[in-house]
Backbone as a chain_set.jsonl record, in Angstrom:
{"seq": "XXXXXXXXXXXXXXXXXXXXXXXXXXXXXXXXXXXXXXXXXXXXXXXXXXXXXXXXXXXXXXXXXXXXXXXXXXXXXXXXXXXXXXXXXXXXXXXXXXXXXXXXXXXXXXXXXXXXXXXXXXXXXXXXXXXXXXXXXXXXXXXXXXXXX", "coords": {"N": [[12.119, -19.184, -6.904], [9.909, -19.216, -4.253], [7.648, -20.963, -2.238], [4.682, -20.025, -0.434], [4.479, -20.03, 3.17], [2.588, -22.466, 4.872], [1.189, -22.407, 7.368], [0.005, -20.186, 10.038], [1.061, -16.798, 9.819], [2.724, -13.979, 11.216], [3.499, -11.755, 9.846], [4.012, -10.26, 6.629], [6.575, -10.978, 5.675], [7.156, -13.318, 7.102], [5.234, -15.013, 5.896], [6.535, -15.738, 3.642], [9.255, -16.595, 4.125], [9.481, -17.41, 6.768], [10.536, -17.198, 10.217], [13.417, -15.391, 11.31], [15.112, -15.634, 8.98], [14.977, -13.429, 7.394], [16.868, -11.36, 7.71], [18.909, -11.893, 6.024], [18.115, -11.125, 3.491], [18.122, -8.514, 1.169], [15.943, -7.365, -0.077], [12.489, -8.056, -0.369], [10.059, -9.389, -2.359], [6.694, -10.149, -2.82], [4.228, -11.766, -4.487], [0.821, -12.113, -4.499], [-2.196, -13.732, -5.291], [-5.588, -14.592, -6.106], [-6.492, -17.582, -7.691], [-8.612, -17.294, -9.512], [-8.743, -14.753, -10.544], [-7.508, -11.798, -12.26], [-6.421, -9.842, -10.757], [-3.921, -8.85, -8.401], [-1.806, -8.68, -5.492], [1.174, -6.969, -4.889], [3.625, -7.183, -2.671], [6.162, -5.345, -1.189], [9.229, -5.02, 0.423], [12.136, -3.9, 2.141], [15.669, -3.11, 2.668], [16.355, -0.754, 1.284], [13.977, 0.296, 0.339], [10.613, 1.578, 0.666], [8.228, -0.041, 2.672], [5.5, -1.577, 1.186], [2.182, -2.229, -0.19], [1.069, -3.044, -3.38], [-1.494, -2.896, -5.669], [-1.864, -4.774, -8.461], [-2.664, -5.615, -11.923], [-3.139, -8.219, -14.198], [-2.647, -7.971, -17.601], [-4.163, -9.513, -20.149], [-3.959, -9.394, -22.959], [-1.458, -8.152, -23.421], [0.171, -9.654, -21.892], [1.4, -8.696, -19.527], [2.038, -7.304, -16.29], [0.289, -4.636, -14.75], [-0.193, -1.485, -13.082], [-2.988, -1.362, -11.039], [-6.349, -0.035, -10.98], [-7.787, -0.641, -8.834], [-8.399, -0.201, -5.329], [-6.358, -0.767, -2.491], [-6.857, -2.168, 0.704], [-4.86, -1.608, 3.283], [-2.879, -3.967, 4.884], [-2.315, -4.488, 8.187], [0.362, -5.225, 10.371], [0.007, -7.633, 12.89], [1.273, -7.338, 15.336], [1.902, -4.644, 15.342], [-0.702, -3.581, 15.377], [-1.549, -4.39, 17.926], [0.245, -2.847, 19.522], [-0.566, -0.212, 18.77], [-3.241, -0.179, 19.698], [-2.8, -0.409, 22.454], [-1.282, 1.945, 22.999], [-3.217, 3.876, 22.351], [-5.004, 3.444, 24.412], [-3.526, 4.041, 26.665], [-2.565, 6.625, 26.199], [0.071, 7.758, 26.473], [3.254, 6.266, 26.204], [6.256, 5.296, 27.504], [9.032, 3.577, 27.502], [11.351, 0.794, 27.546], [11.981, -1.253, 24.641], [12.026, -3.928, 25.287], [10.512, -4.01, 27.63], [8.045, -3.177, 26.646], [7.456, -5.355, 24.92], [7.282, -7.357, 26.79], [5.062, -6.504, 28.449], [2.963, -6.493, 26.516], [3.059, -9.059, 25.624], [4.407, -9.729, 23.23], [5.947, -11.544, 20.641], [8.453, -10.665, 19.764], [11.8, -9.486, 19.381], [13.633, -6.823, 21.029], [14.946, -5.221, 18.997], [13.53, -5.887, 16.709], [11.041, -4.852, 17.36], [11.575, -2.043, 17.485], [12.329, -1.719, 14.855], [9.93, -2.451, 13.495], [8.29, -0.293, 14.334], [9.694, 1.897, 13.295], [9.495, 1.278, 10.468], [6.806, 1.637, 10.09], [5.893, 4.273, 10.485], [4.26, 6.004, 9.103], [1.769, 4.689, 9.332], [1.395, 4.79, 12.09], [1.324, 7.618, 12.367], [-1.057, 8.137, 10.93], [-2.854, 7.147, 12.693], [-2.811, 8.911, 14.75], [-0.549, 8.785, 16.39], [2.579, 9.598, 17.682], [6.015, 8.851, 17.298], [9.131, 8.304, 18.83], [12.562, 7.783, 19.532], [14.485, 7.54, 22.517], [16.76, 8.18, 25.294], [17.362, 7.311, 28.659], [19.142, 7.567, 31.522], [21.171, 6.158, 30.204], [19.876, 4.061, 29.103], [17.985, 2.705, 26.437], [14.938, 4.02, 25.082], [11.578, 3.752, 24.025], [9.265, 6.044, 22.789], [5.979, 6.779, 22.691], [3.201, 8.59, 21.783], [-0.184, 9.339, 21.989], [-2.226, 11.386, 20.125], [-5.237, 12.614, 20.032], [-7.26, 12.408, 17.072]], "CA": [[10.672, -19.009, -6.434], [9.655, -19.819, -2.95], [6.219, -21.066, -1.994], [4.29, -19.457, 0.818], [4.329, -20.856, 4.288], [1.208, -22.951, 4.985], [0.577, -22.038, 8.624], [-0.262, -18.785, 10.38], [2.241, -15.899, 9.907], [2.392, -12.655, 11.832], [3.895, -10.682, 8.967], [4.187, -10.613, 5.21], [7.853, -11.656, 5.481], [7.005, -14.662, 7.62], [4.552, -15.792, 4.953], [7.424, -16.181, 2.577], [10.481, -17.326, 4.543], [9.513, -17.813, 8.146], [11.23, -16.288, 11.182], [14.872, -15.445, 11.434], [15.923, -15.63, 7.741], [14.757, -12.186, 6.684], [18.018, -10.606, 7.859], [19.836, -12.193, 4.954], [17.627, -10.617, 2.285], [18.115, -7.023, 1.069], [14.648, -6.933, -0.5], [11.573, -9.161, -0.52], [8.82, -9.089, -3.189], [5.751, -11.253, -2.71], [3.065, -11.595, -5.329], [-0.225, -13.025, -4.12], [-3.488, -13.525, -6.003], [-6.536, -15.671, -6.1], [-6.383, -18.203, -9.029], [-9.717, -17.03, -10.395], [-8.799, -13.359, -10.933], [-6.312, -11.21, -12.804], [-5.929, -8.82, -9.82], [-2.997, -9.374, -7.445], [-1.134, -7.756, -4.592], [2.611, -7.119, -4.818], [4.16, -6.722, -1.398], [7.581, -5.072, -1.325], [9.88, -4.569, 1.619], [13.521, -4.08, 2.041], [16.552, -2.13, 3.299], [16.421, 0.482, 0.538], [12.671, 0.663, -0.19], [9.555, 1.766, 1.667], [7.387, -1.195, 2.707], [4.183, -1.201, 0.6], [1.393, -3.215, -0.988], [0.655, -2.453, -4.613], [-2.432, -3.684, -6.394], [-1.582, -4.894, -9.913], [-3.566, -6.397, -12.76], [-2.536, -8.892, -15.387], [-3.28, -7.654, -18.909], [-4.104, -10.778, -20.929], [-3.578, -9.024, -24.286], [0.007, -7.816, -23.548], [0.905, -10.603, -21.017], [2.175, -7.931, -18.584], [1.371, -6.779, -15.084], [0.223, -3.172, -14.738], [-0.736, -0.896, -11.833], [-4.476, -1.507, -11.103], [-7.143, 1.065, -10.477], [-8.438, -1.088, -7.588], [-7.806, 0.291, -4.159], [-5.993, -1.786, -1.524], [-6.957, -1.863, 2.117], [-3.599, -2.003, 3.759], [-2.86, -5.033, 5.877], [-1.463, -4.034, 9.314], [0.987, -6.294, 11.087], [-0.763, -7.884, 14.127], [2.04, -6.754, 16.485], [1.71, -3.17, 15.266], [-2.065, -3.35, 15.801], [-1.543, -4.492, 19.397], [0.956, -1.676, 20.063], [-1.426, 0.956, 18.52], [-4.356, -0.22, 20.69], [-2.189, -0.148, 23.805], [-0.87, 3.38, 23.129], [-4.419, 4.682, 22.369], [-5.616, 3.295, 25.708], [-2.673, 4.686, 27.687], [-2.302, 7.931, 25.78], [1.507, 7.929, 26.341], [4.021, 5.127, 26.618], [7.706, 5.618, 27.498], [9.646, 2.372, 28.112], [12.246, 0.065, 26.654], [11.322, -2.161, 23.742], [11.901, -5.144, 26.004], [9.346, -3.812, 28.566], [6.84, -3.178, 25.819], [7.244, -6.712, 24.484], [6.78, -8.129, 28.007], [3.715, -6.101, 28.844], [1.97, -6.877, 25.504], [3.272, -10.437, 25.349], [4.794, -9.793, 21.878], [7.011, -12.526, 20.402], [9.461, -9.961, 19.009], [12.862, -8.976, 20.237], [13.64, -5.309, 21.027], [15.375, -4.696, 17.713], [12.414, -6.114, 15.788], [9.943, -3.904, 17.745], [12.02, -0.754, 17.054], [12.287, -1.715, 13.364], [8.532, -2.384, 13.124], [7.777, 1.062, 14.541], [10.338, 2.731, 12.237], [8.933, 1.045, 9.133], [5.364, 1.972, 10.021], [5.667, 5.6, 11.043], [3.035, 6.585, 8.435], [0.552, 4.109, 9.938], [1.282, 5.415, 13.408], [0.834, 8.986, 12.16], [-2.446, 8.178, 10.549], [-3.62, 6.79, 13.871], [-2.608, 9.981, 15.751], [0.486, 8.395, 17.322], [3.92, 10.067, 17.402], [6.989, 7.848, 17.779], [10.525, 8.761, 18.82], [13.433, 7.065, 20.399], [15.185, 8.352, 23.449], [17.57, 7.517, 26.267], [17.269, 7.77, 30.08], [20.196, 6.891, 32.269], [21.944, 5.303, 29.291], [18.975, 2.987, 28.589], [17.139, 3.092, 25.253], [13.49, 4.019, 25.362], [10.646, 3.998, 22.894], [8.307, 7.055, 23.303], [4.82, 6.762, 21.811], [2.148, 9.484, 22.278], [-1.426, 9.393, 21.231], [-2.818, 12.702, 20.045], [-6.58, 12.35, 19.439], [-7.381, 12.987, 15.764]], "C": [[10.567, -19.826, -5.171], [8.115, -19.845, -2.721], [5.88, -20.531, -0.574], [4.232, -20.53, 1.96], [2.861, -21.211, 4.527], [0.518, -22.485, 6.253], [0.345, -20.545, 8.811], [1.04, -18.032, 10.405], [1.808, -14.579, 10.445], [2.709, -11.495, 10.925], [3.984, -11.185, 7.499], [5.489, -11.375, 4.937], [7.768, -13.087, 5.951], [6.245, -15.562, 6.699], [5.452, -16.409, 3.908], [8.54, -17.047, 3.118], [10.49, -17.733, 5.989], [10.306, -16.822, 8.983], [12.714, -16.481, 11.078], [15.695, -15.306, 10.155], [15.833, -14.28, 7.041], [15.966, -11.271, 6.74], [19.041, -10.792, 6.693], [19.4, -11.608, 3.602], [17.64, -9.104, 2.299], [16.7, -6.54, 0.656], [13.759, -8.214, -0.689], [10.375, -8.648, -1.312], [7.96, -10.332, -3.117], [4.538, -10.958, -3.511], [2.049, -12.591, -4.887], [-1.464, -12.678, -4.879], [-4.33, -14.804, -5.895], [-6.496, -16.296, -7.51], [-7.465, -17.746, -10.017], [-9.777, -15.552, -10.835], [-7.486, -12.875, -11.529], [-5.742, -10.073, -11.868], [-5.038, -9.519, -8.777], [-2.464, -8.285, -6.563], [0.341, -8.022, -4.627], [3.059, -6.434, -3.535], [5.629, -6.504, -1.633], [8.12, -4.536, -0.004], [11.378, -4.767, 1.482], [14.344, -2.938, 2.669], [16.427, -0.787, 2.595], [15.092, 0.928, -0.068], [11.658, 0.789, 0.921], [8.635, 0.51, 1.575], [6.037, -0.763, 2.145], [3.532, -2.354, -0.057], [0.863, -2.427, -2.19], [-0.327, -3.33, -5.281], [-2.072, -3.598, -7.897], [-2.565, -5.752, -10.612], [-2.853, -6.982, -13.919], [-3.328, -8.552, -16.637], [-3.081, -8.868, -19.815], [-3.595, -10.512, -22.393], [-2.09, -8.817, -24.461], [0.848, -8.785, -22.76], [1.846, -9.859, -20.066], [1.304, -7.474, -17.386], [1.389, -5.274, -15.173], [-0.431, -2.706, -13.448], [-2.302, -0.889, -12.017], [-5.109, -0.253, -10.565], [-7.87, 0.694, -9.19], [-7.698, -0.503, -6.383], [-7.484, -0.796, -3.18], [-6.253, -1.3, -0.124], [-5.737, -2.451, 2.75], [-3.699, -2.944, 4.939], [-1.866, -4.542, 6.973], [-0.913, -5.274, 10.038], [0.266, -6.425, 12.441], [-0.072, -7.295, 15.327], [1.844, -5.216, 16.514], [0.268, -2.82, 15.798], [-2.202, -3.42, 17.352], [-0.888, -3.276, 20.068], [0.057, -0.461, 19.934], [-2.603, 0.985, 19.552], [-3.899, 0.09, 22.118], [-1.939, 1.302, 24.0], [-2.171, 4.227, 23.168], [-5.08, 4.577, 23.762], [-4.858, 3.988, 26.813], [-2.376, 6.124, 27.455], [-0.797, 8.275, 25.606], [2.25, 6.74, 26.941], [5.491, 5.52, 26.441], [8.381, 4.489, 28.252], [10.577, 1.735, 27.067], [11.34, -0.868, 25.726], [11.049, -3.507, 24.402], [10.694, -5.154, 26.962], [8.069, -3.825, 27.786], [6.483, -4.567, 25.38], [6.738, -7.558, 25.651], [5.363, -7.812, 28.403], [2.662, -6.572, 27.821], [2.15, -8.331, 25.042], [3.577, -10.619, 23.782], [5.989, -10.819, 21.712], [8.074, -11.88, 19.44], [10.575, -9.489, 19.906], [12.927, -7.465, 20.191], [13.999, -4.67, 19.72], [14.215, -4.726, 16.737], [11.257, -5.122, 16.076], [10.341, -2.486, 17.245], [11.955, -0.602, 15.507], [10.869, -1.657, 12.879], [7.977, -0.991, 13.265], [8.425, 2.037, 13.515], [9.688, 2.546, 10.882], [7.528, 1.512, 8.961], [5.025, 3.299, 10.625], [4.452, 6.231, 10.386], [1.769, 6.046, 8.973], [0.321, 4.673, 11.288], [0.78, 6.812, 13.339], [-0.619, 9.02, 11.863], [-3.421, 7.748, 11.662], [-3.4, 7.784, 15.017], [-1.477, 9.669, 16.732], [1.841, 8.887, 16.836], [4.889, 9.102, 18.059], [8.381, 8.485, 17.736], [11.26, 7.8, 19.724], [14.223, 8.029, 21.331], [16.071, 7.503, 24.373], [17.349, 8.167, 27.623], [18.242, 6.919, 30.843], [20.936, 5.882, 31.455], [21.104, 4.17, 28.708], [18.135, 3.527, 27.409], [15.663, 3.004, 25.577], [12.733, 4.281, 23.999], [9.556, 4.902, 23.519], [7.196, 7.106, 22.278], [3.744, 7.606, 22.507], [1.04, 9.481, 21.416], [-2.002, 10.819, 21.287], [-4.155, 12.492, 19.31], [-6.728, 13.095, 18.089], [-8.494, 14.007, 15.735]], "O": [[11.062, -20.947, -5.058], [7.411, -18.869, -2.984], [6.701, -20.591, 0.342], [3.98, -21.714, 1.735], [1.987, -20.354, 4.4], [-0.676, -22.187, 6.203], [0.471, -19.752, 7.877], [2.033, -18.53, 10.936], [0.702, -14.103, 10.19], [2.264, -10.373, 11.17], [4.023, -12.385, 7.229], [5.531, -12.28, 4.104], [8.258, -13.989, 5.271], [6.521, -16.761, 6.665], [5.159, -17.471, 3.36], [8.755, -18.147, 2.609], [11.453, -18.367, 6.42], [10.694, -15.753, 8.512], [13.208, -17.573, 10.797], [16.857, -14.903, 10.219], [16.618, -14.044, 6.122], [16.09, -10.431, 5.849], [19.897, -9.942, 6.448], [20.193, -11.583, 2.662], [17.238, -8.472, 3.275], [16.308, -5.426, 1.004], [14.234, -9.271, -1.105], [9.771, -7.627, -0.984], [8.445, -11.443, -3.33], [3.857, -9.968, -3.242], [2.323, -13.791, -4.88], [-1.771, -11.507, -5.101], [-3.837, -15.901, -5.635], [-6.469, -15.532, -8.475], [-7.256, -17.805, -11.229], [-10.767, -15.14, -11.44], [-6.448, -13.501, -11.313], [-4.724, -9.453, -12.177], [-5.344, -10.623, -8.325], [-2.645, -7.101, -6.844], [0.764, -9.16, -4.424], [2.875, -5.229, -3.364], [6.297, -7.362, -2.21], [7.495, -3.672, 0.612], [11.836, -5.682, 0.798], [13.792, -1.941, 3.135], [16.396, 0.242, 3.27], [15.069, 1.836, -0.899], [11.809, 0.191, 1.986], [8.318, 0.07, 0.469], [5.484, 0.26, 2.547], [4.176, -3.331, -0.442], [0.307, -1.337, -2.061], [-0.011, -4.505, -5.466], [-1.994, -2.522, -8.489], [-3.251, -6.553, -9.976], [-2.043, -6.316, -14.563], [-4.528, -8.812, -16.718], [-1.956, -9.197, -20.192], [-2.884, -11.341, -22.961], [-1.504, -9.22, -25.465], [2.072, -8.795, -22.89], [2.96, -10.32, -19.815], [0.088, -7.299, -17.464], [2.375, -4.685, -15.616], [-1.148, -3.469, -12.801], [-2.814, -0.45, -13.047], [-4.503, 0.496, -9.799], [-8.479, 1.537, -8.533], [-6.48, -0.334, -6.434], [-8.292, -1.714, -3.034], [-5.922, -0.165, 0.219], [-5.574, -3.671, 2.763], [-4.489, -2.745, 5.862], [-0.714, -4.226, 6.674], [-1.638, -6.238, 10.281], [-0.048, -5.412, 13.066], [-0.728, -6.803, 16.245], [1.652, -4.609, 17.567], [0.094, -1.875, 16.569], [-2.886, -2.603, 17.968], [-1.402, -2.747, 21.054], [-0.086, 0.279, 20.908], [-2.897, 2.01, 20.167], [-4.584, 0.786, 22.867], [-2.317, 1.87, 25.024], [-2.238, 5.193, 23.928], [-5.662, 5.556, 24.229], [-5.449, 4.468, 27.781], [-1.972, 6.821, 28.386], [-0.442, 9.008, 24.683], [1.926, 6.269, 28.031], [5.907, 6.002, 25.387], [8.322, 4.43, 29.481], [10.576, 2.095, 25.89], [10.183, -1.177, 26.012], [10.031, -4.151, 24.151], [9.973, -6.145, 27.085], [7.088, -4.429, 28.221], [5.314, -4.947, 25.453], [5.847, -8.389, 25.477], [4.556, -8.706, 28.661], [1.58, -7.005, 28.217], [1.44, -8.774, 24.14], [3.061, -11.538, 23.145], [6.882, -10.902, 22.555], [8.504, -12.489, 18.461], [10.341, -9.13, 21.06], [12.28, -6.877, 19.324], [13.407, -3.655, 19.356], [13.94, -3.753, 16.035], [10.598, -4.63, 15.16], [9.513, -1.804, 16.642], [11.597, 0.441, 14.96], [10.577, -0.906, 11.948], [7.247, -0.538, 12.383], [7.742, 2.893, 12.951], [9.36, 3.524, 10.21], [7.079, 1.762, 7.843], [3.962, 3.446, 11.228], [3.687, 6.927, 11.053], [0.78, 6.769, 9.091], [-0.81, 5.01, 11.637], [-0.083, 7.204, 14.126], [-1.363, 9.812, 12.442], [-4.631, 7.96, 11.574], [-3.781, 7.499, 16.153], [-1.45, 10.244, 17.82], [2.217, 8.622, 15.694], [4.671, 8.605, 19.163], [8.761, 9.117, 16.751], [10.673, 7.108, 20.555], [14.563, 9.153, 20.961], [16.126, 6.279, 24.252], [17.176, 9.381, 27.737], [18.172, 5.69, 30.811], [21.303, 4.828, 31.974], [21.601, 3.398, 27.888], [17.658, 4.661, 27.425], [15.195, 2.076, 26.236], [13.216, 4.912, 23.058], [9.007, 4.608, 24.58], [7.437, 7.44, 21.118], [3.415, 7.369, 23.67], [1.196, 9.604, 20.201], [-2.229, 11.37, 22.364], [-4.177, 12.225, 18.108], [-6.365, 14.267, 17.982], [-8.75, 14.613, 14.695]]}, "num_chains": 1, "name": "protein.A"}
């Protein structure tokens, strides 16, 4: 068992283990709840699973966690939110991940940016943004297009 990081974290993974160590874990499960309630959120992310938040409820009679009927408002990574806002304002973005990080002042390396976009394609889609990777003159590019909903 690991206790949550006390300071500000940019992602669910940073809340648990901080920066840099997530590459060693195949899967991360994080259970968070308020002490005064039986409702909790189970965050799951990993190499072989889709990143998601699941609302669960502790059943006092059976002493087991079960899927809750409560609906969860999905928490969006702050870096992803910045990228979405930028793409919506520009309509189309085609550049390297390094250039994107520099323009938006993101504290992510190019691999982390591409991974963030890959993991969150459904969030991008729900915001009217298509994402693909490409190459121009041998250089890797990220292509993001906003299609108004």
